[in-house]
N, C-alpha and C positions, 0 to 999 in steps of 0.2 A: 503494500500499499505506499503510495507517495503522498507527498503534501500538495502537489500542484506546482511545486517550484522546482525548476530545474537548474543545476549548477553547472557552470563551465569553467575551465581554466584558460587562460590566455597569457601571453608575454607581451610586455610593455617595451618597445623597441623603437628608438628613434622618433619618439612623441606619437607613436600609434600602438594600438592594442592588435596583435596579430597571433595566428597559430591558435585559433579558438578551438577547444576540444570538450566534448561532453565529459563531465567529471566522473560518470560511471554510475552504475546502478546501486553500489554500496552507498554512496552519499544521497543519491536522488530517490531511491525507493526503499533500500534495506533499513537505513537509519533514520528516515523520515526528517531530514533537515528542513527547517523552516528558515526564518531570517536569521542570518548568520553574520560572524566576523572572524577575521583571522588575527592572531597576535602578530607582532611586527616581524617576527622571524618565520612565520608562515607554518609554524609547526603545531599550533593548536588553533581548533576552530570551535568557538562557542555558538550555540544556536539554541532556538527554542523549539520545542515538539511536545506532542501529546503522546509520546511513547509510553508503552507500558513500563511499569516500575517507577514512574514518576510519582509526585506527591499529589497531583490533582491538577486539572486544567493545562495550561501551557506550562512547561518547567524549563530551566536553563540545564543544558547538557554540554559537555566538552568531549571532543576527540582529538587524539594526538597523532601526528604523522610519524612513523616509525618505519624506517628503510623504504621510503617513498609510498607506504600504504597507511590509509587512515584506519585507526584501531577502533574497537568496539567503543562506543560512547558511553561515558560515566555521567550519572546525574550529578550536578553541582547542588547536592542536598542542603548545604549549609545555606544556600540562598533561596531555596525553594519553600513555598507554603502550600496549601491547599487551594490558593487562588492561582492567578496568572502572572507568570513572570516570562520576561523575554525581551526581544529587541536589543540584544546585547552589544556593547561596544567596548573595545580594548583601547586603551590610550596608546599613542605612539611609543611611548617609553616602555610599554608592556607592563606597568605597575597597577593601573587601575582598571576594573571591569565595572562598567556602568550598565545597567538594565532597568527596565520598567517593572512595576508591580502594581497590579490592580488591588486596592484594599478599601473596603467600605465604599465602593462605587467611585473611588478616586484613583486617578492613574499617579504613581509615585515614581520618581527617579531615584535610583538606589546605587550606592557605590561600594565595591568590595576591593579591598587592598590585596593585590596578588603578590606583593613583594616578598613577604616572609611568611605566607600562609595564614596569618592572623587576619581578623576582620575588622575593618574600620567602616562604619555605617554614616553616610550621610544620606538623609532621606528628605525629599521636599516634593512639592507639587508643582507642576508646570502652570504658571499663571501669567497671562499676558507676555509671553515671550521670555520670561525669565523663571528661575528656579527659586520657589519660596520654601526656606527651611524652617 
């Protein structure tokens, strides 16, 4: 079962994206990858999905590339709730994971510190183009 999202890979050369290739059934069908982002080194992919073994609704998952192959995704249980979490973004320095969480009918923007495995939380709601904490 897929998510309706198809992922492709490409190379950026001389100001153009070239060599587009279907990323394969593992990512597009087997893993049920939704909206995703890659870490700056390209070796971790965070995404949301309704995969089995999640905590409920949309959950945040991570898969790691080892030997050129994406591994079985792991639920990022430390950030998931029975509500919806997703739409992840990893900062260019690879230290922060931002994602949205739906809580009490509000969409929250939440931060997880990836630098040392501990969690730092900054939670706020998007209001008029800015984050209210």
